[in-house]
C-alpha positions, 0 to 999 in steps of 0.5 A: 125446367126440371133437369131430371124431367129433361133427361127422361124426355131428352133435350138438345143444347143449341149454341147461337152467337150474339148476332143470332141469339136475339132472333132465336129467342124471338123464334122460340117465343113466337112458337111458344117453345119453352127453353132454358137460356144461359148467357155466354161471353160477348152476347152469345147464348146456349139454349136448352130445347126439349127433344119433342120441340126440336122440329118446331124450333128448327122451323121457327128459326128458319122462318126468321133466318136464325142460324145456330149450332147443335152442341149435343143431344142428351137424355134417355131417348139418345141413350136408347138409340145408342145402346138399345140392343144391349139388353143387359145394359138397359135392364141394369140402367132401368134398375139403377134409375128406379133405385135412384128415384125411390132412394129419396123416398126413404131415410138412409142416413141420420145426422145429429148435431147439438147434443152435448151429454147425450150420445148419438146412439141415445138420440137415435133410440129416442127417435126410434121409440117414435118410429123414426129410423133408417129406412123410414118412408119420408112421406109417411112422417108427420114431423110436427107430431114426431117433434112433439112426441119426442119432447113429451117422452124425452125429459132430457131433450128441450127442443128438437128439429128433424129436417130431411134433405134427399135421403139424409135426416138432419136432427138438431137437438137442444138438451134440457138444462134446469134453471138451477138445482133444487135448493138444498135444505141443509143448514148453512152460513153465508160467508165473505167470498173476498174481503171488503167494506160492507155497504149493504146487508139484505137478510132473507133467512138467518141472522146478520153477523155484520152491519154497514161500515164493517171491514170484513176479511175473506171467509168471515161470517156474514149471515149465520144459519144459527138462530137463537130465540129467547123462548124457543130452541135454537134453530139451524137454517139455511142462511140466505141473503145478499151482502154488498161491499167495496172490494178491490179487484186486479187484472194482470196481462203479460204478452211476451215478445217471443213465444212458441206457436203451432203452425201448419206446414206444407206436409199433407196427407189425403185419404178417401173413403165412402159412407154408405148408410152412415157406415164409413169405409176408407180405401187407405189407412191413416198409416203413420199419421199421429193426430197429435201432430196433424190438423184434420180437415174432413169434407163430406159430399153426398152423391146426387144425380141431375142435381135433383136426386140424392142417394145414401152414398157420401164421398169422404175426403180427409186431409191431414196437415202436419203441424210444428212448433215455431217461435213467433216474434212480436214488436213492442207495438204488436204486443201492446195491441194484443195486451190491450185487446185482452185487457178490454175483454178481461175488464168487462168480465171482471166488472160484469157483476159490479159497480165500478167506483174507480180504477187505475191502469198501468201498462208497458214493457217489463223490467226484463224487456221481454214482455208487454204487461198491463196491471189494473187495480179496480175499486168496485161494489159487488155482492160478496155473499157465499153459501157454505153448509155446516154439520150440526151433528 
């Protein structure tokens, strides 16, 4: 049963021990009285019964001899009996409930995530151009059409999703990232990014300057962008191709046994605030807190009533935890374990674009005895071509 609905019509909470819980369940079922049952310890139960069903429920329980205890009565009818003569309070409550009820009909806050180069305001501008803004009537929005119109009119957004929870719109975007810049038409050579022994030359444009078996040095010309013809003028082109070579790569890792690390202390400062329609107001300032020496944890909780209705007010809790620099000491085994974990990561990274021919790994404490070091030598085949533009003037 919907909790807001129950509150409007009124309800009772009924407690029954283990001996009577089953009888009461049978009584409610036999009288066709809907109920919410929550388990308690040792077989006890708490039943939620609508106010309008309480007389029939009581009669059904008496028929079966089931005993129970009324824990409380909740809802508008109970409040009316207690405060019905206080006109001002009743009017205020009615206005409040109407405001709470209709708050879920409109967008009162917009949160954006996934943006990298686009600012929050730029994303909002593109949504506003399609008629979606603070105060928008939620049921009047066709979100599929909204998504399509934003993608159509916003060249810098590749994907967008707008999901509404309560009165908050959660906007997630993916920015457009071109697969690659349009190839320049400026003349260029292809040179060696590193030295090695050539194993393969594939020229797509230009003139090869090396052949298989040649030893080349870093920066040496591999494919020329200057093409000479016997019966035509010299042409300057943008050389393009792939040149593979046997090359050497090295990895060096050093993990010190003593190092400075930043840790959190027990010194904390907490401040509270509220966010209304996206505007944040804090009750206490940051005082002498320096962000450089504190870690900040922010908790944001939207207010809701009856777990069903949310309103455009968030409670903000900011916790600042002071940090300090301390010296961390590792054993040789701990340093070695960390070094080899880093070694595996760097090895995969270094050889992702290469064919490994051979490698040699040496690890151990350094001569000073203050760090565990790993030195890796790798022999592999990789594309060493690098494009460099040149000026013909």
